[in-house]
PyMOL Python script that loads the backbone (N, CA, C, O; Angstrom):
from pymol import cmd

cmd.read_pdbstr("""\
ATOM      1  N   MET A   1     -34.597   1.167  17.353  1.00  0.00           N
ATOM      2  CA  MET A   1     -33.721   0.403  18.208  1.00  0.00           C
ATOM      3  C   MET A   1     -32.604  -0.274  17.415  1.00  0.00           C
ATOM      4  O   MET A   1     -31.479  -0.376  17.904  1.00  0.00           O
ATOM      5  N   SER A   2     -32.896  -0.735  16.208  1.00  0.00           N
ATOM      6  CA  SER A   2     -31.869  -1.413  15.418  1.00  0.00           C
ATOM      7  C   SER A   2     -30.782  -0.443  14.965  1.00  0.00           C
ATOM      8  O   SER A   2     -29.628  -0.836  14.794  1.00  0.00           O
ATOM      9  N   ASP A   3     -31.151   0.829  14.770  1.00  0.00           N
ATOM     10  CA  ASP A   3     -30.138   1.824  14.411  1.00  0.00           C
ATOM     11  C   ASP A   3     -29.120   1.992  15.534  1.00  0.00           C
ATOM     12  O   ASP A   3     -27.922   2.127  15.285  1.00  0.00           O
ATOM     13  N   ALA A   4     -29.603   1.982  16.752  1.00  0.00           N
ATOM     14  CA  ALA A   4     -28.709   2.113  17.901  1.00  0.00           C
ATOM     15  C   ALA A   4     -27.798   0.893  18.011  1.00  0.00           C
ATOM     16  O   ALA A   4     -26.624   1.026  18.356  1.00  0.00           O
ATOM     17  N   ALA A   5     -28.323  -0.280  17.724  1.00  0.00           N
ATOM     18  CA  ALA A   5     -27.521  -1.502  17.792  1.00  0.00           C
ATOM     19  C   ALA A   5     -26.415  -1.477  16.745  1.00  0.00           C
ATOM     20  O   ALA A   5     -25.287  -1.886  17.023  1.00  0.00           O
ATOM     21  N   VAL A   6     -26.729  -0.999  15.546  1.00  0.00           N
ATOM     22  CA  VAL A   6     -25.728  -0.911  14.483  1.00  0.00           C
ATOM     23  C   VAL A   6     -24.626   0.058  14.885  1.00  0.00           C
ATOM     24  O   VAL A   6     -23.446  -0.207  14.656  1.00  0.00           O
ATOM     25  N   ILE A   7     -25.007   1.171  15.478  1.00  0.00           N
ATOM     26  CA  ILE A   7     -24.022   2.164  15.907  1.00  0.00           C
ATOM     27  C   ILE A   7     -23.130   1.590  17.010  1.00  0.00           C
ATOM     28  O   ILE A   7     -21.917   1.801  17.000  1.00  0.00           O
ATOM     29  N   VAL A   8     -23.721   0.871  17.951  1.00  0.00           N
ATOM     30  CA  VAL A   8     -22.946   0.277  19.044  1.00  0.00           C
ATOM     31  C   VAL A   8     -21.963  -0.755  18.496  1.00  0.00           C
ATOM     32  O   VAL A   8     -20.799  -0.778  18.897  1.00  0.00           O
ATOM     33  N   VAL A   9     -22.428  -1.609  17.582  1.00  0.00           N
ATOM     34  CA  VAL A   9     -21.544  -2.616  16.990  1.00  0.00           C
ATOM     35  C   VAL A   9     -20.406  -1.933  16.233  1.00  0.00           C
ATOM     36  O   VAL A   9     -19.252  -2.346  16.342  1.00  0.00           O
ATOM     37  N   PHE A  10     -20.725  -0.896  15.472  1.00  0.00           N
ATOM     38  CA  PHE A  10     -19.703  -0.163  14.727  1.00  0.00           C
ATOM     39  C   PHE A  10     -18.674   0.450  15.675  1.00  0.00           C
ATOM     40  O   PHE A  10     -17.473   0.365  15.416  1.00  0.00           O
ATOM     41  N   LEU A  11     -19.120   1.054  16.751  1.00  0.00           N
ATOM     42  CA  LEU A  11     -18.196   1.660  17.715  1.00  0.00           C
ATOM     43  C   LEU A  11     -17.321   0.600  18.391  1.00  0.00           C
ATOM     44  O   LEU A  11     -16.132   0.827  18.616  1.00  0.00           O
ATOM     45  N   LEU A  12     -17.906  -0.552  18.713  1.00  0.00           N
ATOM     46  CA  LEU A  12     -17.110  -1.625  19.315  1.00  0.00           C
ATOM     47  C   LEU A  12     -16.031  -2.111  18.355  1.00  0.00           C
ATOM     48  O   LEU A  12     -14.887  -2.326  18.757  1.00  0.00           O
ATOM     49  N   LEU A  13     -16.396  -2.283  17.091  1.00  0.00           N
ATOM     50  CA  LEU A  13     -15.402  -2.699  16.096  1.00  0.00           C
ATOM     51  C   LEU A  13     -14.333  -1.630  15.909  1.00  0.00           C
ATOM     52  O   LEU A  13     -13.151  -1.942  15.759  1.00  0.00           O
ATOM     53  N   ALA A  14     -14.755  -0.370  15.918  1.00  0.00           N
ATOM     54  CA  ALA A  14     -13.804   0.726  15.741  1.00  0.00           C
ATOM     55  C   ALA A  14     -12.813   0.797  16.902  1.00  0.00           C
ATOM     56  O   ALA A  14     -11.673   1.224  16.715  1.00  0.00           O
ATOM     57  N   LEU A  15     -13.227   0.388  18.079  1.00  0.00           N
ATOM     58  CA  LEU A  15     -12.322   0.391  19.229  1.00  0.00           C
ATOM     59  C   LEU A  15     -11.504  -0.895  19.325  1.00  0.00           C
ATOM     60  O   LEU A  15     -10.340  -0.856  19.723  1.00  0.00           O
ATOM     61  N   CYS A  16     -12.093  -2.018  18.970  1.00  0.00           N
ATOM     62  CA  CYS A  16     -11.408  -3.310  19.119  1.00  0.00           C
ATOM     63  C   CYS A  16     -10.355  -3.549  18.043  1.00  0.00           C
ATOM     64  O   CYS A  16      -9.314  -4.140  18.331  1.00  0.00           O
ATOM     65  N   ALA A  17     -10.594  -3.111  16.831  1.00  0.00           N
ATOM     66  CA  ALA A  17      -9.649  -3.370  15.737  1.00  0.00           C
ATOM     67  C   ALA A  17      -8.265  -2.771  16.023  1.00  0.00           C
ATOM     68  O   ALA A  17      -7.272  -3.488  15.904  1.00  0.00           O
ATOM     69  N   PRO A  18      -8.160  -1.498  16.391  1.00  0.00           N
ATOM     70  CA  PRO A  18      -6.820  -0.962  16.691  1.00  0.00           C
ATOM     71  C   PRO A  18      -6.158  -1.645  17.894  1.00  0.00           C
ATOM     72  O   PRO A  18      -4.943  -1.839  17.910  1.00  0.00           O
ATOM     73  N   LEU A  19      -6.960  -2.005  18.894  1.00  0.00           N
ATOM     74  CA  LEU A  19      -6.385  -2.690  20.054  1.00  0.00           C
ATOM     75  C   LEU A  19      -5.877  -4.076  19.676  1.00  0.00           C
ATOM     76  O   LEU A  19      -4.833  -4.507  20.165  1.00  0.00           O
ATOM     77  N   ALA A  20      -6.600  -4.771  18.817  1.00  0.00           N
ATOM     78  CA  ALA A  20      -6.154  -6.092  18.368  1.00  0.00           C
ATOM     79  C   ALA A  20      -4.865  -5.972  17.558  1.00  0.00           C
ATOM     80  O   ALA A  20      -3.942  -6.766  17.741  1.00  0.00           O
ATOM     81  N   LEU A  21      -4.797  -4.992  16.671  1.00  0.00           N
ATOM     82  CA  LEU A  21      -3.573  -4.780  15.897  1.00  0.00           C
ATOM     83  C   LEU A  21      -2.395  -4.439  16.809  1.00  0.00           C
ATOM     84  O   LEU A  21      -1.285  -4.937  16.619  1.00  0.00           O
ATOM     85  N   TYR A  22      -2.647  -3.592  17.789  1.00  0.00           N
ATOM     86  CA  TYR A  22      -1.596  -3.230  18.742  1.00  0.00           C
ATOM     87  C   TYR A  22      -1.084  -4.468  19.471  1.00  0.00           C
ATOM     88  O   TYR A  22       0.124  -4.648  19.622  1.00  0.00           O
ATOM     89  N   ALA A  23      -2.002  -5.319  19.922  1.00  0.00           N
ATOM     90  CA  ALA A  23      -1.605  -6.527  20.644  1.00  0.00           C
ATOM     91  C   ALA A  23      -0.795  -7.461  19.751  1.00  0.00           C
ATOM     92  O   ALA A  23       0.195  -8.037  20.200  1.00  0.00           O
ATOM     93  N   LEU A  24      -1.202  -7.618  18.497  1.00  0.00           N
ATOM     94  CA  LEU A  24      -0.468  -8.491  17.584  1.00  0.00           C
ATOM     95  C   LEU A  24       0.937  -7.965  17.308  1.00  0.00           C
ATOM     96  O   LEU A  24       1.899  -8.732  17.298  1.00  0.00           O
ATOM     97  N   ILE A  25       1.054  -6.669  17.087  1.00  0.00           N
ATOM     98  CA  ILE A  25       2.364  -6.074  16.807  1.00  0.00           C
ATOM     99  C   ILE A  25       3.257  -6.147  18.043  1.00  0.00           C
ATOM    100  O   ILE A  25       4.448  -6.440  17.937  1.00  0.00           O
ATOM    101  N   ARG A  26       2.690  -5.885  19.190  1.00  0.00           N
ATOM    102  CA  ARG A  26       3.475  -5.943  20.427  1.00  0.00           C
ATOM    103  C   ARG A  26       3.992  -7.355  20.681  1.00  0.00           C
ATOM    104  O   ARG A  26       5.131  -7.538  21.111  1.00  0.00           O
ATOM    105  N   GLU A  27       3.152  -8.351  20.415  1.00  0.00           N
ATOM    106  CA  GLU A  27       3.565  -9.746  20.603  1.00  0.00           C
ATOM    107  C   GLU A  27       4.689 -10.116  19.638  1.00  0.00           C
ATOM    108  O   GLU A  27       5.621 -10.831  20.006  1.00  0.00           O
ATOM    109  N   GLU A  28       4.597  -9.630  18.414  1.00  0.00           N
ATOM    110  CA  GLU A  28       5.603  -9.970  17.406  1.00  0.00           C
ATOM    111  C   GLU A  28       6.957  -9.343  17.712  1.00  0.00           C
ATOM    112  O   GLU A  28       7.995  -9.946  17.437  1.00  0.00           O
ATOM    113  N   THR A  29       6.958  -8.154  18.273  1.00  0.00           N
ATOM    114  CA  THR A  29       8.214  -7.443  18.522  1.00  0.00           C
ATOM    115  C   THR A  29       8.699  -7.559  19.963  1.00  0.00           C
ATOM    116  O   THR A  29       9.702  -6.939  20.317  1.00  0.00           O
ATOM    117  N   SER A  30       8.022  -8.327  20.796  1.00  0.00           N
ATOM    118  CA  SER A  30       8.396  -8.382  22.209  1.00  0.00           C
ATOM    119  C   SER A  30       9.681  -9.172  22.453  1.00  0.00           C
ATOM    120  O   SER A  30      10.392  -8.899  23.420  1.00  0.00           O
ATOM    121  N   ASN A  31       9.990 -10.137  21.602  1.00  0.00           N
ATOM    122  CA  ASN A  31      11.166 -10.968  21.823  1.00  0.00           C
ATOM    123  C   ASN A  31      11.944 -11.097  20.510  1.00  0.00           C
ATOM    124  O   ASN A  31      11.900 -12.146  19.867  1.00  0.00           O
ATOM    125  N   PRO A  32      12.652 -10.043  20.111  1.00  0.00           N
ATOM    126  CA  PRO A  32      13.367 -10.115  18.834  1.00  0.00           C
ATOM    127  C   PRO A  32      14.550 -11.076  18.915  1.00  0.00           C
ATOM    128  O   PRO A  32      15.193 -11.209  19.956  1.00  0.00           O
ATOM    129  N   ARG A  33      14.815 -11.731  17.813  1.00  0.00           N
ATOM    130  CA  ARG A  33      15.943 -12.658  17.741  1.00  0.00           C
ATOM    131  C   ARG A  33      17.176 -11.866  17.324  1.00  0.00           C
ATOM    132  O   ARG A  33      17.148 -11.164  16.313  1.00  0.00           O
ATOM    133  N   ILE A  34      18.242 -11.972  18.082  1.00  0.00           N
ATOM    134  CA  ILE A  34      19.469 -11.233  17.801  1.00  0.00           C
ATOM    135  C   ILE A  34      20.479 -12.196  17.192  1.00  0.00           C
ATOM    136  O   ILE A  34      20.803 -13.231  17.775  1.00  0.00           O
ATOM    137  N   VAL A  35      20.976 -11.832  15.999  1.00  0.00           N
ATOM    138  CA  VAL A  35      21.950 -12.674  15.302  1.00  0.00           C
ATOM    139  C   VAL A  35      23.110 -11.801  14.847  1.00  0.00           C
ATOM    140  O   VAL A  35      23.014 -10.574  14.822  1.00  0.00           O
ATOM    141  N   ASP A  36      24.212 -12.461  14.487  1.00  0.00           N
ATOM    142  CA  ASP A  36      25.354 -11.702  13.988  1.00  0.00           C
ATOM    143  C   ASP A  36      25.094 -11.275  12.536  1.00  0.00           C
ATOM    144  O   ASP A  36      24.143 -11.742  11.909  1.00  0.00           O
ATOM    145  N   ARG A  37      25.926 -10.407  12.021  1.00  0.00           N
ATOM    146  CA  ARG A  37      25.717  -9.815  10.707  1.00  0.00           C
ATOM    147  C   ARG A  37      25.713 -10.859   9.588  1.00  0.00           C
ATOM    148  O   ARG A  37      24.868 -10.804   8.695  1.00  0.00           O
ATOM    149  N   GLU A  38      26.647 -11.803   9.633  1.00  0.00           N
ATOM    150  CA  GLU A  38      26.723 -12.811   8.569  1.00  0.00           C
ATOM    151  C   GLU A  38      25.452 -13.641   8.508  1.00  0.00           C
ATOM    152  O   GLU A  38      24.938 -13.923   7.426  1.00  0.00           O
ATOM    153  N   THR A  39      24.948 -14.030   9.667  1.00  0.00           N
ATOM    154  CA  THR A  39      23.712 -14.817   9.709  1.00  0.00           C
ATOM    155  C   THR A  39      22.543 -14.001   9.185  1.00  0.00           C
ATOM    156  O   THR A  39      21.717 -14.513   8.430  1.00  0.00           O
ATOM    157  N   ALA A  40      22.467 -12.737   9.579  1.00  0.00           N
ATOM    158  CA  ALA A  40      21.374 -11.882   9.118  1.00  0.00           C
ATOM    159  C   ALA A  40      21.422 -11.702   7.606  1.00  0.00           C
ATOM    160  O   ALA A  40      20.383 -11.757   6.948  1.00  0.00           O
ATOM    161  N   GLU A  41      22.620 -11.487   7.040  1.00  0.00           N
ATOM    162  CA  GLU A  41      22.739 -11.322   5.592  1.00  0.00           C
ATOM    163  C   GLU A  41      22.396 -12.611   4.856  1.00  0.00           C
ATOM    164  O   GLU A  41      21.755 -12.575   3.806  1.00  0.00           O
ATOM    165  N   ARG A  42      22.819 -13.752   5.403  1.00  0.00           N
ATOM    166  CA  ARG A  42      22.511 -15.033   4.767  1.00  0.00           C
ATOM    167  C   ARG A  42      21.005 -15.275   4.758  1.00  0.00           C
ATOM    168  O   ARG A  42      20.447 -15.695   3.744  1.00  0.00           O
ATOM    169  N   GLU A  43      20.348 -15.010   5.883  1.00  0.00           N
ATOM    170  CA  GLU A  43      18.901 -15.198   5.948  1.00  0.00           C
ATOM    171  C   GLU A  43      18.177 -14.222   5.033  1.00  0.00           C
ATOM    172  O   GLU A  43      17.166 -14.579   4.429  1.00  0.00           O
ATOM    173  N   ALA A  44      18.674 -13.002   4.922  1.00  0.00           N
ATOM    174  CA  ALA A  44      18.050 -12.032   4.023  1.00  0.00           C
ATOM    175  C   ALA A  44      18.170 -12.484   2.577  1.00  0.00           C
ATOM    176  O   ALA A  44      17.220 -12.345   1.806  1.00  0.00           O
ATOM    177  N   ARG A  45      19.334 -13.030   2.195  1.00  0.00           N
ATOM    178  CA  ARG A  45      19.496 -13.545   0.829  1.00  0.00           C
ATOM    179  C   ARG A  45      18.566 -14.724   0.577  1.00  0.00           C
ATOM    180  O   ARG A  45      17.985 -14.841  -0.502  1.00  0.00           O
ATOM    181  N   GLU A  46      18.425 -15.602   1.572  1.00  0.00           N
ATOM    182  CA  GLU A  46      17.536 -16.755   1.422  1.00  0.00           C
ATOM    183  C   GLU A  46      16.092 -16.322   1.238  1.00  0.00           C
ATOM    184  O   GLU A  46      15.336 -16.964   0.510  1.00  0.00           O
ATOM    185  N   ARG A  47      15.710 -15.242   1.892  1.00  0.00           N
ATOM    186  CA  ARG A  47      14.337 -14.744   1.781  1.00  0.00           C
ATOM    187  C   ARG A  47      14.154 -13.838   0.568  1.00  0.00           C
ATOM    188  O   ARG A  47      13.033 -13.428   0.264  1.00  0.00           O
ATOM    189  N   GLY A  48      15.227 -13.528  -0.115  1.00  0.00           N
ATOM    190  CA  GLY A  48      15.130 -12.692  -1.308  1.00  0.00           C
ATOM    191  C   GLY A  48      15.185 -11.210  -1.026  1.00  0.00           C
ATOM    192  O   GLY A  48      14.831 -10.417  -1.898  1.00  0.00           O
ATOM    193  N   GLY A  49      15.615 -10.802   0.153  1.00  0.00           N
ATOM    194  CA  GLY A  49      15.612  -9.397   0.505  1.00  0.00           C
ATOM    195  C   GLY A  49      16.943  -8.698   0.353  1.00  0.00           C
ATOM    196  O   GLY A  49      17.008  -7.473   0.460  1.00  0.00           O
ATOM    197  N   LEU A  50      18.004  -9.440   0.108  1.00  0.00           N
ATOM    198  CA  LEU A  50      19.324  -8.837  -0.003  1.00  0.00           C
ATOM    199  C   LEU A  50      20.046  -9.506  -1.151  1.00  0.00           C
ATOM    200  O   LEU A  50      20.289 -10.713  -1.127  1.00  0.00           O
ATOM    201  N   ASP A  51      20.391  -8.713  -2.164  1.00  0.00           N
ATOM    202  CA  ASP A  51      21.024  -9.280  -3.350  1.00  0.00           C
ATOM    203  C   ASP A  51      22.307  -8.517  -3.620  1.00  0.00           C
ATOM    204  O   ASP A  51      22.338  -7.600  -4.441  1.00  0.00           O
ATOM    205  N   LEU A  52      23.364  -8.901  -2.923  1.00  0.00           N
ATOM    206  CA  LEU A  52      24.627  -8.188  -3.095  1.00  0.00           C
ATOM    207  C   LEU A  52      25.242  -8.457  -4.458  1.00  0.00           C
ATOM    208  O   LEU A  52      25.874  -7.570  -5.033  1.00  0.00           O
ATOM    209  N   GLU A  53      25.068  -9.677  -4.991  1.00  0.00           N
ATOM    210  CA  GLU A  53      25.644  -9.988  -6.298  1.00  0.00           C
ATOM    211  C   GLU A  53      24.946  -9.190  -7.395  1.00  0.00           C
ATOM    212  O   GLU A  53      25.601  -8.721  -8.325  1.00  0.00           O
ATOM    213  N   GLY A  54      23.647  -9.031  -7.302  1.00  0.00           N
ATOM    214  CA  GLY A  54      22.882  -8.321  -8.326  1.00  0.00           C
ATOM    215  C   GLY A  54      23.095  -6.823  -8.306  1.00  0.00           C
ATOM    216  O   GLY A  54      22.801  -6.149  -9.293  1.00  0.00           O
ATOM    217  N   GLU A  55      23.594  -6.287  -7.218  1.00  0.00           N
ATOM    218  CA  GLU A  55      23.798  -4.840  -7.120  1.00  0.00           C
ATOM    219  C   GLU A  55      24.800  -4.363  -8.153  1.00  0.00           C
ATOM    220  O   GLU A  55      24.597  -3.321  -8.776  1.00  0.00           O
ATOM    221  N   GLY A  56      25.866  -5.099  -8.342  1.00  0.00           N
ATOM    222  CA  GLY A  56      26.848  -4.716  -9.353  1.00  0.00           C
ATOM    223  C   GLY A  56      26.255  -4.763 -10.743  1.00  0.00           C
ATOM    224  O   GLY A  56      26.556  -3.910 -11.578  1.00  0.00           O
ATOM    225  N   GLU A  57      25.420  -5.747 -11.001  1.00  0.00           N
ATOM    226  CA  GLU A  57      24.761  -5.857 -12.307  1.00  0.00           C
ATOM    227  C   GLU A  57      23.852  -4.661 -12.557  1.00  0.00           C
ATOM    228  O   GLU A  57      23.835  -4.116 -13.660  1.00  0.00           O
ATOM    229  N   ARG A  58      23.092  -4.246 -11.538  1.00  0.00           N
ATOM    230  CA  ARG A  58      22.219  -3.074 -11.702  1.00  0.00           C
ATOM    231  C   ARG A  58      23.048  -1.826 -11.951  1.00  0.00           C
ATOM    232  O   ARG A  58      22.681  -0.986 -12.772  1.00  0.00           O
ATOM    233  N   ARG A  59      24.168  -1.703 -11.243  1.00  0.00           N
ATOM    234  CA  ARG A  59      25.027  -0.542 -11.426  1.00  0.00           C
ATOM    235  C   ARG A  59      25.586  -0.509 -12.843  1.00  0.00           C
ATOM    236  O   ARG A  59      25.610   0.545 -13.480  1.00  0.00           O
ATOM    237  N   ARG A  60      26.038  -1.670 -13.341  1.00  0.00           N
ATOM    238  CA  ARG A  60      26.553  -1.737 -14.710  1.00  0.00           C
ATOM    239  C   ARG A  60      25.459  -1.423 -15.713  1.00  0.00           C
ATOM    240  O   ARG A  60      25.713  -0.768 -16.723  1.00  0.00           O
ATOM    241  N   SER A  61      24.253  -1.881 -15.446  1.00  0.00           N
ATOM    242  CA  SER A  61      23.136  -1.629 -16.348  1.00  0.00           C
ATOM    243  C   SER A  61      22.830  -0.138 -16.413  1.00  0.00           C
ATOM    244  O   SER A  61      22.612   0.409 -17.494  1.00  0.00           O
ATOM    245  N   ARG A  62      22.814   0.521 -15.248  1.00  0.00           N
ATOM    246  CA  ARG A  62      22.571   1.968 -15.242  1.00  0.00           C
ATOM    247  C   ARG A  62      23.680   2.699 -15.976  1.00  0.00           C
ATOM    248  O   ARG A  62      23.419   3.660 -16.699  1.00  0.00           O
ATOM    249  N   GLN A  63      24.918   2.250 -15.796  1.00  0.00           N
ATOM    250  CA  GLN A  63      26.042   2.894 -16.465  1.00  0.00           C
ATOM    251  C   GLN A  63      25.932   2.702 -17.972  1.00  0.00           C
ATOM    252  O   GLN A  63      26.166   3.648 -18.724  1.00  0.00           O
ATOM    253  N   SER A  64      25.582   1.499 -18.434  1.00  0.00           N
ATOM    254  CA  SER A  64      25.477   1.276 -19.876  1.00  0.00           C
ATOM    255  C   SER A  64      24.312   2.061 -20.460  1.00  0.00           C
ATOM    256  O   SER A  64      24.403   2.530 -21.594  1.00  0.00           O
ATOM    257  N   ASP A  65      23.210   2.218 -19.711  1.00  0.00           N
ATOM    258  CA  ASP A  65      22.104   3.054 -20.184  1.00  0.00           C
ATOM    259  C   ASP A  65      22.566   4.493 -20.357  1.00  0.00           C
ATOM    260  O   ASP A  65      22.226   5.151 -21.340  1.00  0.00           O
ATOM    261  N   ARG A  66      23.341   4.973 -19.396  1.00  0.00           N
ATOM    262  CA  ARG A  66      23.851   6.342 -19.464  1.00  0.00           C
ATOM    263  C   ARG A  66      24.779   6.501 -20.668  1.00  0.00           C
ATOM    264  O   ARG A  66      24.728   7.516 -21.363  1.00  0.00           O
ATOM    265  N   GLU A  67      25.630   5.498 -20.916  1.00  0.00           N
ATOM    266  CA  GLU A  67      26.540   5.565 -22.060  1.00  0.00           C
ATOM    267  C   GLU A  67      25.767   5.573 -23.372  1.00  0.00           C
ATOM    268  O   GLU A  67      26.138   6.296 -24.296  1.00  0.00           O
ATOM    269  N   ARG A  68      24.692   4.779 -23.473  1.00  0.00           N
ATOM    270  CA  ARG A  68      23.888   4.774 -24.699  1.00  0.00           C
ATOM    271  C   ARG A  68      23.240   6.129 -24.937  1.00  0.00           C
ATOM    272  O   ARG A  68      23.184   6.605 -26.071  1.00  0.00           O
ATOM    273  N   ARG A  69      22.745   6.755 -23.860  1.00  0.00           N
ATOM    274  CA  ARG A  69      22.150   8.087 -24.014  1.00  0.00           C
ATOM    275  C   ARG A  69      23.197   9.089 -24.485  1.00  0.00           C
ATOM    276  O   ARG A  69      22.924   9.924 -25.347  1.00  0.00           O
ATOM    277  N   ASP A  70      24.407   9.001 -23.910  1.00  0.00           N
ATOM    278  CA  ASP A  70      25.473   9.913 -24.318  1.00  0.00           C
ATOM    279  C   ASP A  70      25.844   9.699 -25.781  1.00  0.00           C
ATOM    280  O   ASP A  70      26.084  10.662 -26.508  1.00  0.00           O
ATOM    281  N   GLU A  71      25.892   8.437 -26.217  1.00  0.00           N
ATOM    282  CA  GLU A  71      26.226   8.154 -27.618  1.00  0.00           C
ATOM    283  C   GLU A  71      25.163   8.708 -28.557  1.00  0.00           C
ATOM    284  O   GLU A  71      25.488   9.258 -29.609  1.00  0.00           O
ATOM    285  N   ARG A  72      23.894   8.565 -28.180  1.00  0.00           N
ATOM    286  CA  ARG A  72      22.826   9.114 -29.028  1.00  0.00           C
ATOM    287  C   ARG A  72      22.926  10.627 -29.104  1.00  0.00           C
ATOM    288  O   ARG A  72      22.703  11.218 -30.161  1.00  0.00           O
ATOM    289  N   ALA A  73      23.264  11.259 -27.975  1.00  0.00           N
ATOM    290  CA  ALA A  73      23.407  12.714 -27.978  1.00  0.00           C
ATOM    291  C   ALA A  73      24.566  13.118 -28.881  1.00  0.00           C
ATOM    292  O   ALA A  73      24.465  14.102 -29.614  1.00  0.00           O
ATOM    293  N   ASN A  74      25.665  12.368 -28.836  1.00  0.00           N
ATOM    294  CA  ASN A  74      26.800  12.668 -29.706  1.00  0.00           C
ATOM    295  C   ASN A  74      26.430  12.470 -31.169  1.00  0.00           C
ATOM    296  O   ASN A  74      26.860  13.248 -32.021  1.00  0.00           O
ATOM    297  N   ASP A  75      25.640  11.442 -31.477  1.00  0.00           N
ATOM    298  CA  ASP A  75      25.200  11.217 -32.854  1.00  0.00           C
ATOM    299  C   ASP A  75      24.358  12.386 -33.350  1.00  0.00           C
ATOM    300  O   ASP A  75      24.509  12.822 -34.491  1.00  0.00           O
ATOM    301  N   ARG A  76      23.480  12.889 -32.503  1.00  0.00           N
ATOM    302  CA  ARG A  76      22.648  14.022 -32.916  1.00  0.00           C
ATOM    303  C   ARG A  76      23.507  15.251 -33.174  1.00  0.00           C
ATOM    304  O   ARG A  76      23.270  16.001 -34.121  1.00  0.00           O
ATOM    305  N   ASP A  77      24.509  15.450 -32.320  1.00  0.00           N
ATOM    306  CA  ASP A  77      25.374  16.612 -32.487  1.00  0.00           C
ATOM    307  C   ASP A  77      26.194  16.519 -33.769  1.00  0.00           C
ATOM    308  O   ASP A  77      26.445  17.531 -34.424  1.00  0.00           O
ATOM    309  N   SER A  78      26.609  15.309 -34.127  1.00  0.00           N
ATOM    310  CA  SER A  78      27.481  15.162 -35.291  1.00  0.00           C
ATOM    311  C   SER A  78      26.709  14.981 -36.592  1.00  0.00           C
ATOM    312  O   SER A  78      27.297  15.046 -37.671  1.00  0.00           O
ATOM    313  N   GLY A  79      25.410  14.756 -36.506  1.00  0.00           N
ATOM    314  CA  GLY A  79      24.620  14.592 -37.719  1.00  0.00           C
ATOM    315  C   GLY A  79      24.514  13.164 -38.197  1.00  0.00           C
ATOM    316  O   GLY A  79      23.971  12.936 -39.278  1.00  0.00           O
ATOM    317  N   TRP A  80      25.006  12.182 -37.445  1.00  0.00           N
ATOM    318  CA  TRP A  80      24.957  10.778 -37.856  1.00  0.00           C
ATOM    319  C   TRP A  80      23.563  10.188 -37.753  1.00  0.00           C
ATOM    320  O   TRP A  80      23.320   9.105 -38.287  1.00  0.00           O
ATOM    321  N   ASP A  81      22.652  10.855 -37.094  1.00  0.00           N
ATOM    322  CA  ASP A  81      21.327  10.283 -36.908  1.00  0.00           C
ATOM    323  C   ASP A  81      20.410  10.531 -38.105  1.00  0.00           C
ATOM    324  O   ASP A  81      19.254  10.110 -38.070  1.00  0.00           O
ATOM    325  N   ARG A  82      20.867  11.178 -39.135  1.00  0.00           N
ATOM    326  CA  ARG A  82      20.005  11.486 -40.286  1.00  0.00           C
ATOM    327  C   ARG A  82      20.058  10.424 -41.316  1.00  0.00           C
ATOM    328  O   ARG A  82      19.392  10.528 -42.346  1.00  0.00           O
TER     329      ARG A  82
END
""", "prot")
cmd.dss("prot")
cmd.show_as("cartoon", "prot")
cmd.util.cbc("prot")
cmd.orient("prot")
């Protein structure tokens, strides 16, 4: 009898968990807040999700990494690395 009870409890949890998640997600997305672009970008920066200033720094960093690789390749070709 206890085996049947364990199976019933497991099945109830297996059915209730997805329904609970569905209800929570539906509640969260049922009334979205609509804001203009400037407000959305400002809030994203405050939360750490949008870093427009740092994007240029990352781009420069990737470019300088590429330049260093090119310089090393040129050194190998010219024999300066020996």
